[in-house]
LUMDONU-248485 format. One record per residue (C-alpha): residue number from 1; residue in one letter; x, y, z. Coordinates in Angstrom, 3 decimals. Example, Ala and Ser with C-alpha at 12.3 -4.5 7.8 and 13.67 -1.06 7.14 Angstrom:
BEGIN
resi / resn / X / Y / Z
1 / a / 12.300 / -4.500 / 7.800
2 / s / 13.670 / -1.060 / 7.140
***
This chain:
BEGIN
resi / resn / X / Y / Z
1 / m / 34.032 / 3.539 / -4.321
2 / e / 32.871 / 2.150 / -7.874
3 / r / 30.240 / 4.174 / -9.708
4 / i / 28.388 / 2.455 / -12.702
5 / k / 26.119 / 4.425 / -14.325
6 / v / 22.972 / 2.227 / -15.673
7 / n / 22.780 / 2.261 / -19.388
8 / n / 22.487 / -1.516 / -21.804
9 / n / 24.961 / -2.739 / -18.746
10 / i / 22.134 / -4.161 / -16.883
11 / e / 24.180 / -7.592 / -16.477
12 / e / 27.544 / -6.285 / -16.042
13 / v / 25.755 / -4.070 / -13.222
14 / i / 24.463 / -7.343 / -11.398
15 / q / 27.013 / -9.208 / -11.469
16 / k / 29.421 / -6.243 / -9.668
17 / a / 26.414 / -5.773 / -7.272
18 / v / 26.032 / -9.319 / -6.534
19 / e / 30.263 / -9.799 / -6.377
20 / v / 29.795 / -6.649 / -3.352
21 / l / 26.931 / -8.437 / -2.075
22 / d / 28.680 / -11.686 / -1.319
23 / n / 32.074 / -10.664 / -0.325
24 / g / 29.693 / -8.404 / 2.602
25 / g / 29.920 / -5.505 / 0.794
26 / i / 27.668 / -1.835 / 0.400
27 / i / 26.051 / -1.320 / -2.535
28 / i / 23.442 / 1.765 / -3.209
29 / y / 20.887 / 0.961 / -5.738
30 / p / 17.820 / 2.455 / -7.303
31 / t / 14.194 / 1.501 / -6.810
32 / e / 10.825 / 3.086 / -7.396
33 / t / 10.756 / 5.419 / -4.417
34 / c / 14.163 / 6.652 / -3.901
35 / y / 17.828 / 5.117 / -3.588
36 / g / 18.359 / 2.581 / -1.167
37 / i / 21.467 / 1.272 / 0.711
38 / g / 21.905 / -2.549 / 0.796
39 / v / 24.078 / -5.728 / 2.195
40 / d / 23.078 / -9.438 / 2.504
41 / a / 20.237 / -9.539 / 5.139
42 / t / 21.595 / -12.635 / 6.096
43 / n / 24.988 / -11.522 / 7.202
44 / t / 25.678 / -9.683 / 10.170
45 / e / 28.781 / -8.119 / 9.520
46 / a / 27.377 / -6.533 / 6.823
47 / l / 24.539 / -4.801 / 8.924
48 / k / 26.821 / -3.837 / 11.182
49 / k / 28.757 / -2.280 / 8.393
50 / l / 25.621 / -0.952 / 7.196
51 / l / 24.509 / 0.799 / 10.618
52 / n / 27.536 / 2.410 / 10.943
53 / y / 26.719 / 3.900 / 7.516
54 / k / 23.563 / 4.868 / 8.900
55 / k / 24.748 / 6.385 / 12.162
56 / f / 22.063 / 6.755 / 14.655
57 / r / 18.765 / 4.571 / 14.597
58 / g / 17.325 / 3.298 / 18.072
59 / s / 15.724 / 0.683 / 17.623
60 / k / 13.942 / 1.187 / 14.436
61 / p / 14.046 / -1.739 / 12.273
62 / i / 15.553 / -2.202 / 8.525
63 / s / 13.374 / -3.639 / 6.263
64 / i / 14.405 / -6.267 / 3.342
65 / a / 13.803 / -6.381 / -0.311
66 / v / 12.808 / -9.742 / -1.905
67 / s / 12.002 / -10.655 / -5.282
68 / d / 8.743 / -12.741 / -4.905
69 / t / 6.147 / -13.492 / -2.483
70 / e / 7.991 / -17.331 / -2.048
71 / m / 10.824 / -15.439 / -1.639
72 / a / 9.333 / -13.553 / 1.125
73 / s / 7.881 / -16.882 / 2.506
74 / k / 11.218 / -18.254 / 3.830
75 / y / 12.045 / -16.157 / 5.952
76 / v / 8.089 / -14.052 / 7.295
77 / e / 4.818 / -15.975 / 8.492
78 / i / 2.428 / -14.950 / 5.340
79 / n / -1.210 / -14.756 / 6.963
80 / e / -4.445 / -14.293 / 4.680
81 / m / -4.352 / -11.098 / 5.022
82 / g / -0.399 / -10.686 / 3.839
83 / e / -1.316 / -12.729 / 0.949
84 / n / -4.059 / -10.718 / -0.236
85 / i / -1.342 / -7.574 / -0.694
86 / y / 1.437 / -9.921 / -2.199
87 / k / -0.723 / -10.873 / -4.728
88 / n / -2.769 / -7.986 / -5.445
89 / y / -0.068 / -5.596 / -4.620
90 / l / 2.721 / -6.024 / -5.050
91 / p / 5.458 / -5.699 / -6.935
92 / g / 5.081 / -1.282 / -5.752
93 / p / 5.877 / 0.519 / -3.192
94 / i / 4.338 / -1.256 / 0.054
95 / t / 6.447 / -2.459 / 2.995
96 / v / 4.434 / -5.475 / 4.313
97 / v / 5.643 / -6.431 / 8.012
98 / s / 4.681 / -10.083 / 8.638
99 / m / 6.288 / -12.411 / 12.031
100 / s / 9.640 / -14.181 / 11.212
101 / k / 10.657 / -17.210 / 11.164
102 / g / 13.418 / -16.668 / 12.906
103 / i / 15.962 / -16.797 / 10.399
104 / l / 17.111 / -13.622 / 10.450
105 / q / 18.392 / -10.883 / 13.217
106 / p / 18.256 / -7.860 / 14.565
107 / p / 18.494 / -4.921 / 12.482
108 / v / 15.842 / -6.363 / 10.498
109 / v / 14.064 / -8.284 / 12.914
110 / s / 12.229 / -5.570 / 15.283
111 / q / 11.635 / -5.940 / 19.289
112 / q / 8.253 / -7.564 / 18.153
113 / g / 9.989 / -10.192 / 16.208
114 / t / 8.609 / -8.812 / 13.121
115 / v / 9.865 / -8.040 / 9.848
116 / g / 9.577 / -5.377 / 6.941
117 / v / 9.069 / -6.793 / 3.531
118 / r / 9.315 / -4.926 / 0.187
119 / i / 9.454 / -6.078 / -3.744
120 / p / 10.437 / -3.223 / -5.210
121 / d / 8.655 / -2.193 / -8.478
122 / y / 11.885 / -1.464 / -9.911
123 / p / 13.110 / -4.618 / -12.822
124 / l / 16.750 / -4.092 / -12.293
125 / m / 16.108 / -4.830 / -8.442
126 / l / 14.111 / -7.446 / -9.263
127 / e / 16.480 / -9.054 / -11.694
128 / l / 18.796 / -8.148 / -9.167
129 / l / 17.512 / -9.832 / -6.631
130 / k / 16.646 / -12.816 / -8.231
131 / e / 20.560 / -13.490 / -9.501
132 / y / 21.350 / -13.236 / -5.900
133 / g / 18.556 / -15.087 / -4.522
134 / k / 18.742 / -14.127 / -0.852
135 / p / 17.231 / -10.981 / 0.531
136 / i / 19.024 / -7.640 / 0.955
137 / t / 18.267 / -4.253 / 3.032
138 / a / 15.371 / -2.193 / 1.740
139 / t / 16.634 / 0.816 / 3.532
140 / s / 16.761 / 4.678 / 1.978
141 / a / 20.511 / 5.601 / 1.122
142 / n / 20.943 / 8.649 / 3.497
143 / m / 22.125 / 8.735 / 7.082
144 / s / 18.864 / 8.600 / 9.568
145 / y / 16.975 / 11.553 / 9.913
146 / r / 17.977 / 13.262 / 6.629
147 / s / 15.908 / 13.607 / 3.533
148 / a / 15.074 / 10.596 / 1.116
149 / p / 18.046 / 10.302 / -1.543
150 / y / 16.817 / 11.371 / -5.535
151 / d / 20.042 / 12.748 / -6.903
152 / i / 23.208 / 10.883 / -6.207
153 / d / 25.771 / 13.276 / -6.939
154 / k / 23.448 / 15.262 / -4.032
155 / l / 23.838 / 12.138 / -1.620
156 / l / 27.089 / 12.273 / -1.557
157 / e / 27.339 / 16.116 / -0.749
158 / q / 25.208 / 15.038 / 2.417
159 / l / 27.770 / 12.097 / 3.571
160 / p / 30.636 / 12.017 / 5.625
161 / e / 33.801 / 10.540 / 4.255
162 / k / 33.919 / 8.268 / 6.715
163 / s / 30.579 / 7.031 / 5.528
164 / k / 31.390 / 7.324 / 1.419
165 / k / 33.866 / 5.053 / 2.158
166 / m / 31.709 / 2.360 / 3.107
167 / i / 29.954 / 2.015 / -0.032
168 / n / 31.425 / -0.313 / -2.399
169 / l / 29.276 / 0.099 / -5.727
170 / i / 27.496 / 2.287 / -6.569
171 / i / 24.385 / 2.054 / -9.329
172 / d / 24.384 / 5.615 / -10.564
173 / a / 20.235 / 5.575 / -13.100
174 / g / 20.494 / 9.175 / -12.522
175 / v / 17.775 / 11.340 / -10.833
176 / l / 14.606 / 9.445 / -9.837
177 / p / 11.186 / 10.757 / -9.427
178 / k / 10.511 / 12.618 / -5.820
179 / n / 8.008 / 9.831 / -5.329
180 / p / 6.876 / 9.587 / -1.798
181 / p / 8.236 / 6.811 / 0.682
182 / s / 6.722 / 2.867 / 0.787
183 / t / 3.000 / 2.654 / 2.027
184 / v / 3.955 / 0.534 / 5.160
185 / l / 1.207 / -1.944 / 6.144
186 / d / 1.199 / -4.522 / 9.199
187 / t / -0.691 / -7.626 / 8.733
188 / t / 1.395 / -9.780 / 11.722
189 / l / -2.735 / -10.097 / 13.590
190 / n / -4.277 / -10.605 / 10.246
191 / t / -5.791 / -7.312 / 10.297
192 / l / -4.569 / -4.505 / 8.017
193 / s / -2.859 / -1.182 / 10.428
194 / v / -1.359 / 1.310 / 8.235
195 / l / 1.621 / 2.172 / 10.038
196 / r / 2.657 / 4.930 / 6.907
197 / e / 1.034 / 5.712 / 4.324
198 / g / 3.313 / 6.408 / 1.089
199 / k / 2.170 / 6.402 / -2.550
200 / l / -0.158 / 3.947 / -2.405
201 / k / -3.714 / 6.401 / -2.562
202 / f / -6.507 / 5.749 / -4.856
203 / e / -6.036 / 5.032 / -8.930
204 / e / -6.226 / 8.607 / -10.177
205 / a / -8.455 / 7.712 / -12.696
206 / i / -11.106 / 7.409 / -10.111
207 / v / -11.334 / 10.834 / -10.260
208 / k / -11.245 / 12.171 / -13.461
209 / n / -15.186 / 12.747 / -13.164
210 / r / -16.935 / 16.053 / -12.075
211 / k / -16.453 / 16.880 / -8.151
212 / l / -19.786 / 17.301 / -6.745
213 / v / -18.131 / 17.823 / -3.189
214 / s / -15.743 / 17.969 / -0.683
215 / n / -15.726 / 18.522 / 2.991
216 / v / -13.296 / 18.085 / 5.876
217 / t / -14.854 / 15.934 / 8.669
218 / k / -13.116 / 16.487 / 11.893
219 / t / -15.422 / 13.928 / 14.122
220 / p / -17.085 / 10.256 / 13.200
221 / e / -20.183 / 11.864 / 13.989
222 / e / -19.259 / 14.593 / 11.033
223 / t / -18.481 / 11.718 / 9.012
224 / t / -21.575 / 10.094 / 9.274
225 / d / -23.515 / 13.189 / 8.244
226 / m / -21.956 / 14.001 / 5.663
227 / g / -22.771 / 10.018 / 4.035
228 / y / -25.933 / 11.178 / 5.082
229 / e / -26.250 / 14.237 / 3.343
230 / f / -25.155 / 12.226 / -0.040
231 / s / -27.801 / 9.883 / 0.440
232 / k / -30.381 / 12.381 / 0.740
233 / k / -29.484 / 14.686 / -2.124
234 / y / -27.949 / 12.112 / -4.601
235 / l / -29.363 / 8.705 / -4.204
236 / d / -32.925 / 7.301 / -4.868
237 / p / -33.987 / 4.482 / -2.694
238 / h / -35.842 / 2.358 / -4.621
239 / k / -33.201 / 2.685 / -8.191
240 / p / -29.931 / 0.708 / -8.573
241 / v / -26.871 / 3.079 / -7.753
242 / v / -23.716 / 1.619 / -7.011
243 / v / -21.444 / 3.993 / -4.115
244 / a / -17.779 / 3.276 / -4.430
245 / l / -15.473 / 4.313 / -1.169
246 / s / -11.668 / 4.299 / -1.312
247 / g / -9.463 / 5.501 / 1.342
248 / e / -7.126 / 3.895 / 4.062
249 / l / -8.039 / 1.471 / 6.734
250 / g / -9.685 / 3.624 / 9.736
251 / a / -10.170 / 6.881 / 7.135
252 / g / -14.229 / 6.820 / 7.634
253 / k / -15.675 / 4.702 / 4.894
254 / t / -17.735 / 2.359 / 7.744
255 / q / -18.829 / 5.924 / 9.610
256 / f / -19.668 / 7.297 / 5.947
257 / t / -22.246 / 4.047 / 5.297
258 / k / -23.799 / 4.542 / 8.254
259 / g / -24.946 / 7.526 / 7.499
260 / i / -26.662 / 6.082 / 4.284
261 / g / -28.563 / 4.313 / 6.255
262 / k / -29.303 / 6.272 / 8.439
263 / q / -30.931 / 8.737 / 5.809
264 / l / -32.694 / 5.331 / 3.842
265 / g / -34.289 / 4.070 / 7.116
266 / v / -31.957 / 1.437 / 8.063
267 / k / -32.774 / 0.027 / 11.659
268 / e / -29.654 / -2.330 / 11.898
269 / i / -26.184 / -1.017 / 13.298
270 / v / -24.107 / -0.386 / 10.423
271 / t / -20.479 / -2.912 / 10.707
272 / s / -17.882 / -3.120 / 8.636
273 / p / -18.019 / -6.002 / 6.522
274 / t / -14.860 / -7.093 / 6.000
275 / y / -14.946 / -10.833 / 7.027
276 / t / -18.370 / -11.466 / 5.509
277 / i / -17.403 / -9.385 / 2.124
278 / i / -21.417 / -8.047 / 1.813
279 / n / -23.708 / -7.404 / 4.193
280 / e / -27.662 / -7.089 / 3.617
281 / y / -29.344 / -3.931 / 5.131
282 / e / -33.319 / -4.333 / 4.745
283 / y / -35.176 / -0.693 / 4.661
284 / g / -38.914 / 0.942 / 3.512
285 / d / -41.012 / -1.826 / 1.723
286 / g / -38.000 / -4.450 / 1.261
287 / n / -35.491 / -2.197 / -0.293
288 / i / -32.234 / -4.011 / 0.368
289 / l / -29.035 / -1.639 / 1.280
290 / a / -25.753 / -3.930 / 0.413
291 / h / -22.601 / -3.124 / 2.011
292 / m / -19.719 / -4.418 / 1.016
293 / d / -15.767 / -4.609 / 1.197
294 / t / -13.723 / -6.167 / -1.418
295 / w / -10.269 / -6.144 / 0.255
296 / r / -10.345 / -10.103 / 1.033
297 / l / -11.413 / -10.628 / -2.655
298 / m / -9.044 / -12.493 / -5.447
299 / d / -9.336 / -11.609 / -8.655
300 / d / -11.698 / -14.057 / -9.833
301 / e / -13.931 / -13.579 / -7.130
302 / l / -15.831 / -10.276 / -7.999
303 / e / -18.204 / -11.957 / -9.786
304 / k / -19.284 / -14.501 / -7.745
305 / s / -19.374 / -12.235 / -4.831
306 / g / -23.056 / -11.191 / -5.634
307 / l / -22.307 / -7.941 / -6.810
308 / i / -24.161 / -8.498 / -9.936
309 / e / -27.103 / -9.889 / -7.703
310 / h / -27.514 / -7.208 / -5.911
311 / l / -27.958 / -4.959 / -9.145
312 / e / -29.556 / -6.970 / -10.801
313 / a / -32.269 / -6.672 / -8.054
314 / k / -32.398 / -2.879 / -8.357
315 / n / -30.537 / -2.488 / -4.989
316 / i / -28.327 / 0.156 / -3.537
317 / v / -24.978 / -1.304 / -3.552
318 / v / -21.892 / 0.733 / -0.902
319 / i / -18.546 / -1.320 / -1.812
320 / e / -15.326 / -0.216 / 0.200
321 / w / -11.719 / -0.531 / -1.009
322 / a / -13.375 / -0.541 / -4.415
323 / d / -10.316 / 0.775 / -5.922
324 / k / -9.106 / -2.984 / -5.871
325 / f / -11.543 / -3.447 / -8.492
326 / y / -11.849 / -0.434 / -10.176
327 / q / -12.225 / -1.459 / -13.308
328 / e / -14.185 / -3.839 / -12.738
329 / i / -16.496 / -2.055 / -11.388
330 / h / -17.234 / 0.341 / -13.785
331 / a / -17.289 / -1.763 / -16.849
332 / l / -20.266 / -3.437 / -14.836
333 / c / -21.856 / -0.273 / -14.240
334 / d / -21.309 / 0.719 / -17.410
335 / n / -22.595 / -2.756 / -18.800
336 / m / -26.020 / -2.233 / -16.931
337 / n / -26.497 / 1.091 / -16.995
338 / i / -25.417 / 2.143 / -13.535
339 / p / -24.655 / 5.086 / -12.119
340 / i / -21.570 / 5.490 / -9.605
341 / y / -20.521 / 7.766 / -7.393
342 / n / -16.334 / 7.518 / -6.330
343 / i / -15.947 / 8.978 / -2.939
344 / k / -12.265 / 9.281 / -1.922
345 / f / -11.076 / 9.589 / 1.675
346 / n / -7.651 / 11.455 / 2.925
347 / y / -5.997 / 11.591 / 5.867
348 / i / -5.023 / 15.251 / 7.236
349 / s / -4.439 / 14.174 / 10.290
350 / l / -5.131 / 11.839 / 13.225
351 / e / -8.961 / 13.155 / 13.388
352 / k / -9.703 / 15.110 / 10.399
353 / r / -10.483 / 13.782 / 6.461
354 / e / -11.488 / 15.108 / 3.601
355 / i / -14.177 / 13.246 / 1.971
356 / t / -14.321 / 14.220 / -1.945
357 / i / -17.840 / 12.849 / -4.005
358 / y / -17.428 / 12.317 / -7.309
359 / e / -20.016 / 11.660 / -9.617
360 / g / -18.754 / 9.072 / -12.180
***
């Protein structure tokens, strides 16, 4: 087992790692989440070594790391939803689950025929992956069901001698920040399902302004009621305003909007605008509540989405997934002198949501 510390020796580190991977060996490497363990994800014998190292894992598949979307597309089917994530959120602490193209084998392919793909936001690893030209495994370097490793010395203390002897190269970048694991997003049905929430959350910058209220709701009805009370207290039905919502899929953004619509006097059923981009609901004497979802918008599409036109028409605009265009939305509101409320939805448990309202 060779242990090499990272300083200004990046080329040497990459060269040694490539040699180990080429020979079917095991490397321990740093990422933006924790230390990972890597073998050539296309090498069946190397994968067997990895399973022996990790010990009991059941049927849980092992994710892969790639250098970019082009490499990922060689091994998995990237649909529209997946492409959106690759373009807007990667590299980063996200694992995207997609259908396999049949090139890879278990344990990197699940029993359902899916593969989890990472593009790590760690320059050294991106360079290594580009140089190697093939995916490597992207699972934490601890044995199964042990805590994630952020320190090589502590990792080695936990490992049995048999596992230590399997390691060919350790890339030691020192003690890593104790970040949570990657967010796992399932895109196989061209919809978004959050399998595990990790570091990817609403931009912290969005909550830097004055907090107005924070409540915990236990049912969808309570979330709707909170939207109703928010609208009653803070919104003028005749003045333009942006209500920027952020939270994981199923956190209650649309339920909250239903409450706003109810208080304003909308007669129609408020539904998610994911596939329509903007739903328009009339209330009062011809006023419009515009309910918008930016998830499917590409970088240059916000200006063409209809948002500006609705604000110019002095409509109330509720935006789901507002974090995707946080800077642009706030700049637009500043330029047009339109108030904005930032509302953050956090999972507490399967039923409970913490909803916090900020004045932008």
